[in-house]
N, CA, C and O of each residue as an XYZ file, in Angstrom:
432
protein
N     -28.221    -26.443     20.810
C     -27.074    -27.452     20.478
C     -26.001    -26.782     19.891
O     -26.132    -25.900     19.043
N     -25.008    -27.166     20.307
C     -23.563    -26.672     19.979
C     -22.987    -27.352     18.788
O     -22.976    -28.570     18.609
N     -22.494    -26.412     17.965
C     -21.946    -27.024     16.767
C     -20.370    -27.529     16.902
O     -19.475    -26.840     17.393
N     -20.233    -28.661     16.454
C     -18.738    -29.215     16.610
C     -17.984    -28.348     15.801
O     -18.366    -27.934     14.706
N     -16.736    -28.028     16.423
C     -15.802    -27.145     15.925
C     -14.499    -28.092     15.472
O     -13.810    -28.646     16.329
N     -14.227    -28.223     14.026
C     -13.319    -28.997     13.768
C     -11.826    -28.127     13.559
O     -11.829    -26.944     13.221
N     -10.687    -28.829     13.790
C      -9.431    -28.032     13.669
C      -8.995    -27.809     12.070
O      -9.178    -28.599     11.143
N      -8.424    -26.624     12.034
C      -8.060    -26.049     10.542
C      -6.494    -26.585     10.570
O      -5.770    -26.695     11.560
N      -6.179    -26.896      9.143
C      -4.831    -27.186      8.805
C      -4.185    -25.980      8.258
O      -4.775    -24.908      8.388
N      -2.948    -26.027      7.612
C      -2.297    -25.050      7.171
C      -3.227    -24.255      6.073
O      -3.302    -23.033      6.195
N      -3.877    -24.846      5.099
C      -4.564    -24.444      4.192
C      -5.770    -23.382      4.595
O      -6.468    -22.721      3.827
N      -5.793    -23.425      5.950
C      -6.739    -22.056      6.397
C      -6.417    -21.018      6.139
O      -7.265    -20.196      5.792
N      -5.054    -20.682      6.217
C      -4.839    -19.338      5.805
C      -4.118    -19.132      4.437
O      -3.393    -18.165      4.203
N      -4.437    -20.315      3.404
C      -3.872    -20.156      1.981
C      -4.262    -19.110      1.442
O      -5.413    -18.874      1.809
N      -3.789    -18.190      0.593
C      -4.234    -17.072      0.015
C      -3.488    -17.205     -1.461
O      -2.379    -16.762     -1.760
N      -4.273    -17.831     -2.170
C      -3.845    -18.227     -3.613
C      -3.521    -16.962     -4.387
O      -2.632    -17.048     -5.235
N      -4.082    -15.891     -4.215
C      -3.827    -14.636     -5.093
C      -2.519    -14.075     -4.521
O      -1.744    -13.572     -5.334
N      -2.186    -14.097     -3.274
C      -0.866    -13.558     -2.791
C       0.013    -14.547     -3.193
O       1.044    -14.029     -3.621
N       0.039    -15.993     -3.242
C       1.016    -16.845     -3.780
C       1.327    -16.661     -5.161
O       2.461    -16.831     -5.609
N       0.344    -16.318     -5.840
C       0.594    -15.900     -7.411
C       1.240    -14.581     -7.457
O       2.078    -14.438     -8.347
N       1.015    -13.593     -6.674
C       1.670    -12.428     -6.727
C       3.196    -12.767     -6.396
O       4.156    -12.305     -7.014
N       3.255    -13.568     -5.417
C       4.748    -13.679     -4.873
C       5.411    -14.551     -5.953
O       6.605    -14.316     -6.137
N       4.907    -15.411     -6.618
C       5.662    -16.298     -7.601
C       5.958    -15.404     -8.942
O       6.985    -15.659     -9.572
N       5.117    -14.402     -9.379
C       5.331    -13.421    -10.364
C       6.268    -12.589     -9.885
O       7.055    -12.257    -10.772
N       6.522    -12.067     -8.716
C       7.731    -11.386     -8.388
C       9.081    -12.186     -8.518
O      10.084    -11.737     -9.073
N       8.989    -13.294     -7.999
C      10.182    -14.164     -7.958
C      10.583    -14.394     -9.347
O      11.796    -14.399     -9.555
N       9.713    -14.607    -10.442
C       9.806    -14.582    -11.721
C      10.388    -13.307    -12.116
O      11.475    -13.372    -12.691
N       9.959    -12.352    -11.952
C      10.443    -10.995    -12.403
C      11.923    -10.512    -11.647
O      12.697     -9.705    -12.163
N      12.085    -11.001    -10.676
C      13.426    -10.735    -10.147
C      14.519    -11.594    -10.755
O      15.664    -11.156    -10.871
N      14.142    -12.931    -11.181
C      15.174    -13.682    -11.491
C      15.405    -13.510    -13.055
O      16.395    -13.981    -13.615
N      14.328    -12.738    -13.766
C      14.519    -12.549    -15.269
C      15.305    -11.339    -14.939
O      16.464    -11.399    -15.350
N      15.039    -10.437    -14.412
C      16.032     -9.114    -14.338
C      17.539     -9.195    -13.989
O      18.447     -8.484    -14.419
N      17.610    -10.425    -12.938
C      19.106    -10.715    -12.260
C      19.874    -11.290    -13.542
O      21.083    -11.082    -13.651
N      19.113    -12.070    -14.589
C      19.783    -12.481    -15.620
C      20.531    -11.381    -16.513
O      21.579    -11.512    -17.145
N      19.814    -10.414    -16.405
C      20.129     -9.108    -17.274
C      21.222     -8.060    -16.405
O      21.649     -6.988    -16.835
N      21.516     -8.630    -15.183
C      22.349     -7.881    -14.294
C      21.651     -6.742    -13.550
O      22.248     -5.735    -13.170
N      20.456     -6.950    -13.383
C      19.450     -6.037    -12.872
C      19.027     -6.232    -11.720
O      18.315     -7.230    -11.831
N      19.014     -5.806    -10.360
C      18.640     -6.259     -9.113
C      17.591     -5.389     -8.351
O      17.768     -4.245     -7.930
N      16.530     -6.108     -8.261
C      15.530     -5.304     -7.375
C      15.510     -5.958     -6.052
O      14.778     -6.923     -5.834
N      16.423     -5.375     -5.023
C      16.476     -5.662     -3.785
C      15.215     -5.461     -2.996
O      14.867     -6.376     -2.249
N      14.454     -4.318     -3.076
C      13.422     -3.970     -2.313
C      12.083     -4.706     -2.692
O      11.112     -4.462     -1.977
N      11.942     -5.514     -3.661
C      10.537     -5.956     -4.077
C       9.750     -6.529     -3.271
O      10.194     -7.450     -2.585
N       8.516     -6.165     -3.164
C       7.597     -6.810     -1.957
C       6.189     -6.987     -2.502
O       5.925     -6.369     -3.534
N       5.366     -7.652     -2.017
C       4.061     -8.016     -2.245
C       3.095     -7.117     -1.459
O       2.999     -7.258     -0.240
N       2.396     -6.224     -2.103
C       1.310     -5.488     -1.149
C      -0.170     -6.083     -1.303
O      -0.642     -6.501     -2.360
N      -0.760     -6.050     -0.170
C      -2.319     -6.310     -0.018
C      -3.195     -5.321     -0.918
O      -2.847     -4.199     -1.285
N      -4.301     -5.912     -1.175
C      -5.186     -5.094     -2.263
C      -5.377     -3.727     -1.176
O      -5.339     -3.829      0.050
N      -5.561     -2.613     -1.836
C      -5.983     -1.467     -1.370
C      -7.313     -0.869     -1.298
O      -7.603     -0.306     -2.354
N      -8.182     -0.809     -0.431
C      -9.610     -0.372     -0.477
C      -9.858      1.029     -1.356
O     -10.890      1.321     -1.960
N      -8.650      1.804     -1.262
C      -8.901      3.110     -1.710
C      -8.119      3.311     -3.372
O      -8.082      4.346     -4.037
N      -7.594      2.062     -3.698
C      -6.960      2.158     -4.922
C      -7.774      1.432     -6.291
O      -8.785      0.732     -6.242
N      -7.174      1.743     -7.225
C      -8.130      1.164     -8.322
C      -7.711     -0.376     -8.621
O      -8.301     -1.140     -9.384
N      -6.613     -0.640     -7.883
C      -6.210     -2.163     -8.124
C      -7.133     -3.116     -7.472
O      -7.738     -2.700     -6.485
N      -7.343     -4.370     -7.880
C      -8.382     -5.140     -7.344
C      -7.807     -6.179     -6.588
O      -8.474     -6.862     -5.812
N      -6.215     -6.380     -6.838
C      -5.624     -7.465     -6.102
C      -4.210     -7.062     -5.666
O      -3.864     -5.887     -5.550
N      -3.350     -8.203     -5.412
C      -1.938     -7.922     -4.746
C      -1.169     -7.154     -5.942
O      -1.412     -7.381     -7.127
N      -0.369     -6.371     -5.565
C       0.308     -5.679     -6.452
C       2.002     -5.884     -5.933
O       2.353     -6.166     -4.787
N       2.890     -5.658     -7.103
C       4.250     -5.939     -6.604
C       4.779     -4.326     -6.407
O       4.445     -3.498     -7.254
N       5.443     -4.012     -5.492
C       5.990     -2.819     -5.023
C       7.422     -3.139     -5.476
O       7.965     -4.185     -5.119
N       8.069     -2.189     -6.308
C       9.382     -2.353     -6.489
C      10.416     -1.889     -5.495
O      11.619     -2.058     -5.692
N       9.960     -1.345     -4.504
C      10.591     -0.951     -3.345
C      11.364      0.568     -3.940
O      11.303      1.150     -5.023
N      12.175      0.882     -2.512
C      12.805      2.116     -2.915
C      13.949      2.164     -4.032
O      15.028      1.617     -3.802
N      13.739      2.743     -5.102
C      14.665      2.857     -6.357
C      15.059      4.261     -6.383
O      14.208      5.078     -6.735
N      16.159      4.636     -6.082
C      16.474      5.950     -6.469
C      16.628      6.233     -7.992
O      16.744      5.290     -8.775
N      16.630      7.532     -8.421
C      16.551      7.769     -9.652
C      17.742      7.361    -10.303
O      17.635      6.812    -11.400
N      18.993      7.562     -9.742
C      20.166      7.060    -10.495
C      20.247      5.563    -10.587
O      20.834      5.042    -11.535
N      19.776      4.970     -9.800
C      19.932      3.485     -9.779
C      18.873      2.947    -10.881
O      19.129      1.960    -11.571
N      17.574      3.727    -10.999
C      16.625      3.394    -12.098
C      17.355      3.802    -13.411
O      17.149      3.062    -14.372
N      18.084      4.746    -13.573
C      18.765      5.267    -14.857
C      19.727      4.136    -15.174
O      19.706      3.722    -16.333
N      20.609      3.547    -14.269
C      21.500      2.497    -14.416
C      20.747      1.016    -14.833
O      21.303      0.278    -15.647
N      19.589      0.683    -14.285
C      18.978     -0.494    -14.354
C      18.259     -0.272    -15.738
O      18.119     -1.311    -16.383
N      17.823      0.767    -16.265
C      17.381      1.202    -17.599
C      18.352      0.932    -18.678
O      18.139      0.217    -19.657
N      19.381      1.540    -18.421
C      20.768      1.472    -19.393
C      21.048      0.035    -19.642
O      21.244     -0.374    -20.786
N      21.076     -0.861    -18.444
C      21.270     -2.079    -18.703
C      20.360     -2.821    -19.448
O      20.762     -3.489    -20.401
N      19.168     -2.789    -19.131
C      18.160     -3.526    -19.950
C      18.252     -3.139    -21.384
O      18.297     -3.971    -22.290
N      18.280     -1.769    -21.574
C      18.181     -1.182    -22.880
C      19.575     -1.928    -23.786
O      19.485     -2.225    -24.977
N      20.668     -2.115    -23.057
C      21.888     -2.777    -23.778
C      21.582     -4.086    -24.180
O      21.911     -4.548    -25.273
N      20.922     -4.725    -23.265
C      20.638     -6.218    -23.642
C      19.497     -6.195    -24.704
O      19.494     -7.165    -25.463
N      18.547     -5.274    -24.886
C      17.575     -4.939    -25.971
C      17.888     -5.077    -27.028
O      17.470     -5.890    -27.853
N      18.950     -4.003    -27.159
C      19.466     -3.541    -28.258
C      20.466     -4.479    -28.969
O      20.618     -4.464    -30.190
N      21.197     -5.368    -28.058
C      22.212     -6.541    -28.722
C      21.084     -7.453    -29.169
O      21.146     -7.886    -30.319
N      19.999     -7.817    -28.351
C      19.119     -8.692    -29.060
C      18.576     -8.346    -30.237
O      18.319     -9.228    -31.056
N      18.302     -6.942    -30.520
C      17.648     -6.802    -31.665
C      18.718     -6.903    -32.835
O      18.433     -7.429    -33.911
N      20.028     -6.340    -32.544
C      21.057     -6.449    -33.540
C      21.468     -7.973    -33.945
O      22.125     -8.161    -34.969
N      21.109     -8.932    -33.207
C      21.445    -10.339    -33.318
C      20.316    -10.888    -34.343
O      20.568    -11.644    -35.281
N      19.127    -10.425    -34.041
C      18.078    -10.920    -34.824
C      17.958    -10.257    -36.239
O      17.353    -10.721    -37.206
N      18.592     -9.186    -36.173
C      18.691     -8.515    -37.766
C      19.853     -9.279    -38.361
O      19.700     -9.560    -39.550
N      21.005     -9.687    -37.786
C      22.135    -10.329    -38.613
C      21.820    -11.647    -38.654
O      22.517    -12.226    -39.487
N      20.880    -12.515    -37.968
C      20.607    -13.754    -38.148
C      20.282    -14.147    -39.772
O      19.485    -13.408    -40.350
N      20.709    -14.972    -40.320
C      20.418    -15.346    -41.591
C      19.050    -15.867    -41.681
O      18.683    -16.449    -40.660
N      18.200    -15.809    -42.640
C      16.985    -16.455    -42.732
C      17.124    -18.079    -42.832
O      17.799    -18.535    -43.755
N      16.570    -18.862    -42.004
C      16.856    -20.252    -41.953
C      16.239    -20.800    -43.354
O      15.085    -20.593    -43.730
N      17.076    -21.422    -43.945
C      16.716    -22.248    -45.112
C      15.851    -23.339    -44.959
O      15.950    -24.123    -44.015
N      14.936    -23.434    -45.918
C      13.968    -24.581    -45.699
C      14.600    -25.960    -46.056
O      15.258    -26.199    -47.068
N      14.278    -26.850    -45.024
C      14.955    -28.193    -45.077
C      14.294    -28.888    -46.277
O      13.112    -28.677    -46.545
N      14.984    -29.630    -46.922
C      14.347    -30.787    -48.035
C      14.011    -31.830    -47.224
O      14.873    -32.258    -46.457
N      12.861    -32.350    -47.245
C      12.195    -33.541    -46.615
C      12.882    -34.743    -47.353
O      12.769    -34.861    -48.573
N      13.605    -35.642    -46.585
C      13.926    -36.891    -47.291
C      12.584    -37.916    -47.392
O      11.762    -38.119    -46.498
N      12.605    -38.393    -48.494
C      11.520    -39.346    -48.784
C      11.935    -40.692    -48.075
O      13.032    -41.194    -48.318
N      11.094    -41.239    -47.243
C      11.134    -42.381    -46.425
C      10.636    -43.654    -47.490
O       9.638    -43.473    -48.188
N      11.238    -44.669    -47.547
C      10.938    -46.025    -48.361
C       9.534    -46.525    -47.789
O       9.449    -46.625    -46.565
N       8.628    -46.788    -48.430
C       7.452    -47.320    -47.866
C       7.842    -48.498    -47.309
O       7.352    -48.745    -46.206
N       8.679    -49.381    -47.832
C       9.169    -50.656    -47.411
C      10.312    -50.904    -46.820
O      11.244    -51.019    -47.617
N      10.571    -51.024    -45.760
C      11.953    -50.895    -44.840
C      12.904    -51.621    -45.731
O      14.028    -51.143    -45.885
N      12.525    -52.867    -46.409
C      13.408    -53.554    -47.071
C      13.987    -53.174    -48.402
O      14.935    -53.691    -48.994
N      13.044    -51.925    -48.836
C      13.260    -51.479    -50.312
C      14.762    -50.636    -50.123
O      15.264    -50.166    -49.101
N      15.178    -50.649    -51.313
C      16.419    -49.695    -51.441
C      15.978    -48.442    -52.140
O      15.054    -48.347    -52.948
N      16.818    -47.447    -51.684
C      16.555    -45.929    -52.300
C      17.407    -45.898    -53.478
O      17.450    -44.889    -54.183
């Protein structure tokens, strides 16, 4: 007796682990672009049988040493500025809570 073969839909080739890795890569690229750092060659690589990694990984692509130093300097500038701003920010004063009247018709 022959088994009935049903057609498949787009979900047949869904790979949630890969989709997760792609989404993570997109988040990383967009966050770095906010800092003026662009990773043009970023890609997602499938799990490797010989590697210690058990899932998809993000490859940063071909980054020349000079470009890596420039990206690091840009990120460090933002990090240093953020640190300075946190040190300069005054401690937030505690707010006094206003007492609410129990009866809305009551006067304070």
